[in-house]
C-alpha positions as CSV (number, residue, x, y, z in Angstrom):
1,X,196.1,153.0,-148.5
2,X,199.7,153.5,-147.4
3,X,202.0,150.5,-147.9
4,X,205.3,149.9,-146.4
5,X,208.1,148.6,-148.5
6,X,210.9,146.5,-147.0
7,X,214.4,147.3,-147.9
8,X,217.5,148.8,-146.3
9,X,215.7,152.2,-146.0
10,X,212.1,151.5,-145.2
11,X,209.8,153.8,-147.2
12,X,206.1,154.3,-147.3
13,X,204.3,155.2,-150.6
14,X,200.9,156.8,-151.1
15,X,198.7,155.6,-154.0
16,X,198.0,158.1,-156.7
17,X,194.2,158.3,-156.0
18,X,195.1,159.4,-152.4
19,X,197.7,161.8,-153.6
20,X,195.0,163.4,-155.9
21,X,192.6,163.6,-153.0
22,X,195.3,165.3,-150.8
23,X,196.2,167.7,-153.7
24,X,192.5,168.6,-154.1
25,X,192.0,169.3,-150.4
26,X,195.1,171.5,-150.4
27,X,194.1,173.6,-153.4
28,X,190.4,173.7,-152.4
29,X,191.4,175.3,-149.0
30,X,194.5,177.3,-149.9
31,X,193.3,179.3,-152.9
32,X,190.2,180.7,-151.3
33,X,192.2,181.4,-148.1
34,X,194.9,183.3,-150.0
35,X,192.3,185.4,-151.8
36,X,190.5,186.2,-148.5
37,X,193.7,187.2,-146.6
38,X,195.5,189.0,-149.4
39,X,194.9,192.4,-147.8
40,X,196.2,191.1,-144.5
41,X,199.4,189.8,-146.1
42,X,200.0,193.2,-147.8
43,X,199.5,195.0,-144.5
44,X,201.9,192.7,-142.7
45,X,204.5,193.1,-145.4
46,X,204.2,196.9,-145.1
47,X,204.5,196.8,-141.3
48,X,207.6,194.7,-141.5
49,X,209.3,197.1,-144.0
50,X,208.4,200.1,-141.8
51,X,209.5,198.4,-138.5
52,X,213.1,197.3,-139.4
53,X,215.5,197.1,-142.4
54,X,215.7,193.8,-144.2
55,X,213.6,191.5,-146.5
56,X,209.9,190.9,-145.8
57,X,210.2,187.1,-146.4
58,X,212.6,184.8,-144.5
59,X,213.5,181.7,-146.5
60,X,214.4,178.6,-144.5
61,X,216.2,175.8,-146.5
62,X,214.5,172.5,-145.6
63,X,214.1,169.0,-147.0
64,X,210.9,168.0,-148.8
65,X,209.5,165.0,-150.6
66,X,212.0,162.7,-152.1
67,X,214.8,164.4,-150.2
68,X,214.7,167.5,-152.4
69,X,215.6,170.8,-150.7
70,X,213.4,173.9,-151.0
71,X,212.8,177.3,-149.4
72,X,210.0,177.4,-146.8
73,X,208.6,180.9,-146.6
74,X,207.9,182.9,-143.5
75,X,207.4,186.6,-142.7
76,X,210.7,187.9,-141.3
77,X,210.3,188.3,-137.5
78,X,214.0,189.0,-136.5
79,X,216.4,191.9,-136.9
80,X,219.0,191.2,-139.6
81,X,221.6,191.5,-136.8
82,X,219.6,189.3,-134.5
83,X,222.4,187.0,-133.5
84,X,224.6,190.0,-132.5
85,X,221.7,191.3,-130.3
86,X,221.4,187.9,-128.7
87,X,225.2,187.8,-127.9
88,X,224.9,191.3,-126.4
89,X,222.1,190.0,-124.1
90,X,223.5,186.8,-122.8
91,X,221.4,187.0,-119.6
92,X,218.3,186.4,-121.8
93,X,219.7,183.2,-123.5
94,X,217.8,180.9,-121.1
95,X,214.4,182.6,-121.8
96,X,215.2,182.3,-125.5
97,X,215.9,178.6,-125.3
98,X,212.5,178.0,-123.6
99,X,210.8,179.7,-126.5
100,X,209.8,183.0,-124.8
101,X,208.7,185.4,-127.4
102,X,208.6,188.5,-125.2
103,X,212.3,188.2,-124.0
104,X,214.0,187.3,-127.3
105,X,216.1,190.3,-128.3
106,X,216.4,189.1,-131.8
107,X,212.7,189.7,-132.5
108,X,211.4,192.9,-134.0
109,X,208.3,194.6,-132.5
110,X,206.2,193.4,-135.4
111,X,207.9,190.0,-135.3
112,X,206.8,189.5,-131.7
113,X,203.2,190.1,-132.6
114,X,203.5,187.8,-135.7
115,X,205.1,185.0,-133.6
116,X,202.6,185.3,-130.8
117,X,199.6,184.8,-133.1
118,X,201.3,182.5,-135.6
119,X,200.9,185.0,-138.5
120,X,204.5,184.6,-139.5
121,X,203.8,181.3,-141.1
122,X,201.0,182.5,-143.5
123,X,203.4,182.8,-146.5
124,X,203.8,179.0,-146.4
125,X,200.4,178.9,-148.1
126,X,202.5,179.7,-151.2
127,X,204.6,176.7,-150.5
128,X,201.4,174.7,-150.6
129,X,200.5,176.2,-154.0
130,X,203.8,175.3,-155.5
131,X,203.6,171.8,-154.1
132,X,206.7,171.9,-151.9
133,X,204.4,171.6,-148.9
134,X,201.0,170.4,-147.9
135,X,198.5,171.8,-145.4
136,X,199.0,168.7,-143.3
137,X,202.1,166.6,-143.1
138,X,205.2,165.8,-141.0
139,X,207.0,168.8,-139.5
140,X,209.6,170.1,-141.9
141,X,213.3,169.3,-141.2
142,X,216.6,170.8,-142.3
143,X,219.2,168.6,-143.9
144,X,221.1,168.5,-140.7
145,X,218.0,167.4,-138.7
146,X,217.2,164.8,-141.3
147,X,220.7,163.3,-141.1
148,X,220.4,163.3,-137.3
149,X,217.2,161.4,-136.8
150,X,215.1,161.4,-139.9
151,X,216.1,157.8,-140.7
152,X,214.1,156.8,-137.7
153,X,210.8,157.9,-139.4
154,X,209.7,155.4,-142.0
155,X,209.1,157.1,-145.3
156,X,209.6,160.7,-144.0
157,X,210.6,162.0,-147.4
158,X,207.8,160.0,-149.2
159,X,205.2,162.7,-148.4
160,X,205.2,166.5,-148.4
161,X,206.0,168.3,-145.1
162,X,203.0,170.2,-143.7
163,X,202.1,173.6,-142.3
164,X,200.5,171.6,-139.5
165,X,200.4,168.0,-138.5
166,X,199.8,165.4,-135.9
167,X,202.8,166.3,-133.8
168,X,201.7,170.0,-133.6
169,X,198.1,169.3,-132.5
170,X,199.3,166.8,-130.0
171,X,201.1,169.3,-127.8
172,X,204.5,169.8,-129.5
173,X,206.2,167.4,-127.2
174,X,209.9,168.1,-126.9
175,X,210.8,164.4,-126.6
176,X,212.3,163.1,-129.8
177,X,210.7,159.7,-129.4
178,X,207.2,161.3,-129.2
179,X,207.7,163.2,-132.4
180,X,209.1,160.2,-134.2
181,X,206.2,158.1,-133.1
182,X,203.6,160.7,-134.1
183,X,205.1,161.5,-137.5
184,X,205.4,157.8,-138.3
185,X,201.9,157.1,-137.2
186,X,200.6,159.9,-139.5
187,X,202.5,158.6,-142.5
188,X,201.5,155.0,-142.0
189,X,197.8,155.7,-141.4
190,X,197.2,158.6,-143.8
191,X,193.6,159.3,-144.9
192,X,191.8,162.3,-146.2
193,X,189.7,162.1,-143.0
194,X,192.8,162.3,-140.9
195,X,193.9,165.5,-142.7
196,X,190.5,167.1,-142.2
197,X,190.6,166.2,-138.5
198,X,194.1,167.6,-138.0
199,X,193.1,170.9,-139.8
200,X,190.1,171.3,-137.5
201,X,192.2,170.5,-134.4
202,X,194.7,173.1,-135.5
203,X,192.1,175.8,-135.7
204,X,190.8,174.8,-132.2
205,X,194.3,174.8,-130.8
206,X,195.1,178.2,-132.3
207,X,191.9,179.8,-130.8
208,X,192.6,178.1,-127.5
209,X,196.1,179.4,-127.3
210,X,195.3,183.0,-128.3
211,X,191.9,183.4,-126.7
């Protein structure tokens, strides 16, 4: 059961038995998955190093539970001089803003492939292992994003951000109000059944997009 607490900054807390259930689900799915895809992770890492200079892992500084900052891991998909490449190709800015993978000059060849199939986010499974993220939860935010509108989401920092979540499986609406409503609904109505349903929907969405 998730309870709301009335004060100047509304927060939602999750009871310890439910936290234990969520932890159990994360580990039960993450550890076997990492063991299964370990060869794939090594192959991707090698391809990134062969394709362009720079680190294999990109670290994004975001806000987690209790407002603590941490590095969210991703495979690097951009050239290390990506912003300079974008400035040199200003005619492509509009396509980049719409999220077009094929026309983004910042992306490496391997990066385009990883982005297209969502493989760049696989290293976040290690974030799940170190308990900075969960498999399911609100979409992660940077400190700047949290300061901008995070206060509108009750208890946003009371739970771990997720690799996937209700907002992602509901169509990635660009409207801020839609995201706030979905994230708040997830936090308020959390259950282990909800997490399992969202994980199943995420798999279905992934196959539908890339079929």
